[in-house]
ROSE-247198 format. One record per residue (C-alpha): x, z, y. Coordinates in steps of 0.1 Angstrom, whole numbers, padded with zeros to 4 digits, always signed. Last residue first. Example, Ala and Ser with C-alpha at 12.3 -4.5 7.8 and 13.67 -1.06 7.14 Angstrom:
<pts>
+0137+0071-0011 +0123+0078-0045 
</pts>
This chain:
<pts>
-0148+0405+0028 -0176+0386+0007 -0198+0415+0010 -0193+0420+0048 -0197+0382+0054 -0230+0384+0032 -0242+0410+0057 -0231+0392+0087 -0251+0361+0074 -0284+0381+0068 -0282+0398+0102 -0280+0364+0120 -0306+0350+0099 -0329+0380+0108 -0321+0377+0145 -0328+0340+0147 -0361+0346+0126 -0371+0371+0153 -0363+0346+0181 -0382+0317+0164 -0410+0339+0157 -0413+0348+0194 -0410+0313+0206 -0435+0302+0180 -0460+0327+0193 -0456+0318+0228 -0458+0282+0227 -0428+0260+0218 -0423+0229+0241 -0394+0246+0261 -0375+0254+0229 -0345+0230+0226 -0317+0249+0208 -0280+0246+0208 -0265+0270+0185 -0232+0288+0188 -0207+0304+0164 -0185+0273+0162 -0161+0266+0136 -0126+0275+0144 -0108+0246+0165 -0096+0210+0159 -0104+0186+0188 -0136+0184+0208 -0168+0204+0200 -0204+0195+0204 -0212+0189+0167 -0197+0224+0159 -0222+0240+0181 -0246+0242+0153 -0280+0221+0162 -0313+0235+0146 -0338+0226+0123 -0365+0254+0117 -0387+0263+0087 -0375+0297+0077 -0353+0284+0049 -0340+0261+0075 -0331+0292+0097 -0308+0302+0069 -0290+0272+0068 -0286+0273+0106 -0271+0307+0104 -0243+0295+0079 -0238+0266+0101 -0235+0289+0132 -0207+0312+0118 -0218+0348+0133 -0214+0366+0166 -0246+0345+0175 -0238+0327+0209 -0271+0308+0219 -0267+0277+0243 -0303+0270+0255 -0315+0234+0263 -0333+0214+0287 -0314+0222+0318 -0300+0253+0336 -0286+0284+0322 -0306+0304+0299 -0276+0329+0295 -0276+0346+0262 -0275+0381+0248 -0284+0386+0211 -0296+0420+0201 -0330+0410+0188 -0346+0422+0219 -0321+0401+0238 -0333+0371+0219 -0369+0376+0234 -0354+0376+0270 -0334+0345+0264 -0366+0329+0251 -0386+0337+0282 -0356+0324+0305 -0356+0293+0287 -0392+0289+0290 -0390+0298+0327 -0363+0273+0333 -0381+0243+0315 -0413+0251+0336 -0397+0252+0370 -0381+0218+0361 -0413+0205+0352 -0431+0217+0384 -0403+0201+0406 -0411+0170+0386 -0448+0175+0392 -0442+0177+0428 -0421+0145+0430 -0449+0126+0413 -0475+0139+0438 -0451+0129+0466 -0445+0093+0454 -0411+0084+0461 -0396+0086+0426 -0425+0069+0412 -0427+0037+0432 -0387+0034+0431 -0386+0038+0395 -0415+0011+0389 -0396-0012+0414 -0364-0009+0394 -0382-0015+0360 -0398-0045+0375 -0366-0055+0390 -0350-0055+0352 -0316-0045+0353 -0289-0069+0364 -0260-0087+0350 -0271-0078+0314 -0238-0093+0299 -0208-0112+0314 -0220-0099+0350 -0221-0062+0344 -0182-0056+0342 -0181-0074+0377 -0204-0052+0390 -0185-0020+0380 -0152-0034+0394 -0169-0041+0428 -0184-0003+0428 -0151+0008+0418 -0136-0008+0448 -0163+0003+0471 -0161+0040+0462 -0190+0049+0441 -0229+0058+0439 -0243+0050+0407 -0282+0048+0399 -0293+0050+0363 -0319+0031+0346 -0334+0031+0309 -0370+0044+0317 -0377+0049+0279 -0361+0084+0280 -0387+0096+0304 -0394+0099+0343 -0376+0134+0346 -0350+0132+0322 -0345+0097+0319 -0338+0091+0356 -0302+0086+0352 -0278+0099+0381 -0242+0090+0383 -0218+0099+0411 -0185+0077+0408 -0149+0081+0420 -0118+0065+0427 -0102+0072+0460 -0106+0111+0466 -0100+0116+0504 -0135+0136+0509 -0133+0155+0476 -0154+0146+0445 -0160+0181+0427 -0195+0183+0439 -0217+0213+0441 -0254+0202+0437 -0278+0234+0438 -0291+0249+0409 -0328+0245+0396 -0323+0212+0383 -0352+0189+0377 -0344+0164+0405 -0305+0160+0392 -0305+0168+0354 -0282+0138+0347 -0255+0146+0374 -0228+0128+0355 -0197+0130+0378 -0171+0106+0371 -0138+0111+0386 -0113+0083+0381 -0077+0095+0388 -0065+0077+0418 -0066+0109+0441 -0043+0132+0419 -0031+0156+0442 -0064+0164+0455 -0077+0170+0421 -0063+0204+0419 -0081+0213+0452 -0114+0195+0442 -0115+0216+0412 -0111+0250+0432 -0139+0237+0456 -0161+0230+0428 -0153+0263+0412 -0161+0283+0445 -0194+0263+0452 -0205+0272+0413 -0207+0243+0390 -0237+0244+0367 -0236+0257+0330 -0264+0249+0305 -0241+0251+0276 -0249+0218+0256 -0250+0198+0281 -0238+0210+0313 -0270+0216+0335 -0254+0208+0367 -0220+0193+0380 -0212+0174+0346 -0176+0163+0346 -0161+0132+0331 -0124+0129+0342 -0105+0095+0340 -0067+0087+0339 -0057+0116+0320 -0018+0123+0321 -0010+0153+0300 -0006+0171+0333 -0039+0162+0346 -0054+0177+0313 -0036+0211+0320 -0049+0212+0355 -0086+0205+0343 -0083+0233+0319 -0068+0257+0344 -0097+0250+0369 -0125+0253+0341 -0154+0229+0340 -0186+0248+0344 -0193+0281+0362 -0204+0298+0329 -0174+0286+0310 -0162+0248+0300 -0129+0241+0285 -0114+0209+0292 -0106+0187+0261 -0086+0155+0261 -0102+0126+0245 -0080+0098+0237 -0098+0064+0244 -0105+0040+0215 -0138+0026+0230 -0157+0040+0201 -0143+0076+0206 -0148+0076+0243 -0184+0064+0242 -0191+0086+0212 -0179+0119+0227 -0196+0109+0260 -0229+0107+0242 -0227+0139+0225 -0222+0158+0256 -0191+0183+0254 -0181+0217+0243 -0155+0212+0260 -0157+0189+0288 -0140+0158+0287 -0108+0146+0304 -0100+0110+0294 -0066+0097+0280 -0057+0060+0277 -0057+0050+0240 -0072+0017+0248 -0072+0005+0284 -0088+0020+0313 -0103+0014+0348 -0131-0011+0344 -0141+0001+0307 -0144+0037+0319 -0170+0026+0346 -0186+0003+0320 -0190+0031+0295 -0203+0058+0321 -0227+0033+0335 -0242+0023+0300 -0243+0061+0292 -0261+0070+0326 -0289+0043+0318 -0292+0007+0322 -0272+0003+0353 -0278+0000+0390 -0250+0000+0416 -0249+0016+0449 -0220+0014+0473 -0199+0043+0492 -0177+0051+0522 -0180+0088+0526 -0191+0095+0559 -0204+0130+0552 -0191+0145+0518 -0214+0136+0491 -0248+0153+0481 -0270+0135+0509 -0254+0102+0503 -0270+0101+0467 -0305+0102+0477 -0303+0084+0509 -0286+0053+0491 -0309+0054+0462 -0339+0053+0485 -0324+0023+0503 -0313+0006+0469 -0347+0013+0455 -0364-0006+0482 -0340-0034+0483 -0343-0043+0444 -0307-0044+0433 -0294-0076+0417 -0296-0096+0449 -0312-0131+0439 -0288-0157+0423 -0310-0161+0390 -0345-0158+0398 -0368-0127+0406 -0407-0134+0400 -0434-0126+0428 -0448-0092+0430 -0465-0068+0408 -0452-0033+0417 -0488-0015+0425 -0503-0017+0392 -0473-0002+0376 -0473+0027+0400 -0509+0037+0389 -0503+0036+0352 -0469+0053+0355 -0480+0088+0342 -0455+0113+0350 -0436+0131+0320 -0444+0166+0319 -0466+0163+0288 -0436+0146+0270 -0414+0177+0271 -0380+0165+0278 -0358+0157+0247 -0326+0175+0236 -0339+0171+0201 -0322+0198+0181 -0352+0221+0176 -0368+0202+0149 -0397+0223+0129 -0388+0212+0095 -0406+0185+0075 -0375+0162+0081 -0372+0126+0076 -0352+0114+0108 -0340+0143+0132 -0355+0138+0166 -0332+0129+0196 -0296+0130+0205 -0272+0118+0180 -0246+0134+0156 -0226+0107+0138 -0239+0098+0101 -0208+0092+0077 -0197+0059+0068 -0163+0069+0053 -0132+0075+0073 -0100+0061+0057 -0076+0091+0053 -0048+0110+0070 -0033+0139+0052 -0048+0167+0034 -0024+0192+0049 -0045+0186+0080 -0075+0165+0075 -0070+0136+0098 -0098+0111+0097 -0097+0075+0101 -0117+0046+0117 -0136+0070+0142 -0121+0051+0170 -0101+0082+0182 -0088+0085+0147 -0076+0049+0145 -0058+0053+0180 -0043+0086+0169 -0031+0070+0137 -0013+0041+0156 +0000+0069+0181 +0015+0090+0154 +0033+0057+0138 +0048+0051+0172 +0059+0088+0177 +0077+0086+0146 +0098+0057+0160 +0098+0025+0137 +0117+0009+0110 +0082-0002+0093 +0090+0019+0060 +0107+0046+0079 +0079+0051+0104 +0052+0050+0074 +0071+0076+0054 +0072+0099+0085 +0036+0095+0094 +0024+0103+0060 +0012+0072+0043 -0029+0068+0044 -0051+0082+0016 -0082+0062+0006 -0114+0081+0011 -0132+0050+0025 -0116+0018+0012 -0082+0002+0019 -0080-0033+0009 -0116-0039+0018 -0110-0067+0041 -0122-0045+0070 -0097-0018+0061 -0069-0039+0055 -0077-0055+0089 -0079-0022+0107 -0045-0011+0093 -0029-0041+0108 -0046-0035+0140 -0032+0000+0142 +0002-0011+0133 +0000-0038+0161 -0012-0013+0186 +0014+0015+0178 +0042-0012+0180 +0064-0027+0155 +0037-0040+0130 +0029-0045+0094 +0009-0026+0065 +0009-0043+0034 +0043-0028+0024 +0029+0007+0023 +0000+0000+0002 
</pts>
């Protein structure tokens, strides 16, 4: 097998291995040569072989198993947001908004019928562009030069923003624990994720500083309702992060303010007045519904030009019917009042659940957002297995982790659509599950 691998650079070696895997010469579970053996066989530096394996690991083509070596990855399912398929359990891992709080678009749809849009016309609907400019500029430093771009959702915007600035194996700073879609975007594109720890005030200063020292070329940060933790940047933390970034003005900073209009927290940006490469992304999916695949991006003019260029070979523009519908809904006072009510509802249900958990001896912050991040003091996967026996399907924190670290003791739960009785039952069942797992650990120890 070793003699079949070719290449003198990391990219050539990685491509050779990809070809062998695609042609079936290497199959899922097959072991790859140890790094030292591969480097000696090909006559390259050990770091070159390490880089080749890292590229394949980041892309999900191979997996590193410590002493078990590096092996070809199988077609294992990847964690995704949304409802789990084929389960009879009560699913608490969806990350979905409450459908009853998504605005009815019927009246707005009747008001947007206009002449067709043809090739060569402006790609952004004028009404939406004007409203978006006011919305985004209100949360950026006064006088900051900016341009608006519309994409098919936040994930689309982030993927294209990274693609216009990075090449394969470039390093990207990601929050740890991290939003699932960000993990997938970075992995599939072959970028190198660098974890930055998150605490109750958001991305940590020391973590960002360490990531910059490792040469990251982009930073993705959630200023409010960080998924999965629910943390939001405090004013002091945002100021400290801006100070760290001041020495790196050309590192692309992407701020994913996905919760925006629903948030119960003020927006504190880590984008400084003098930063040269930046983008603030706001999707409408949390408050107008996941099927409204539209996000507005404000960015510096050069980044906006590059982002628009990334759109031209494919979608070119987002449907003007969708743009007009979003504009009609997002400027309707009744709809905006409903969105504010939805945000208050999510916050109230999460607070109620945190209070019930406290009675079970489990202390958690309700945070901000659609989910609650619950510390258990016991292995999350073992607790989740106990909860399955009680009729609940939950997400253990391991799914959101970057890098190699101990198994998580956290659960991410979407509980805002449970009634009072189910909320109380869930808290009681979690308390019982944690006590069972701890008892098992004591017996095993």
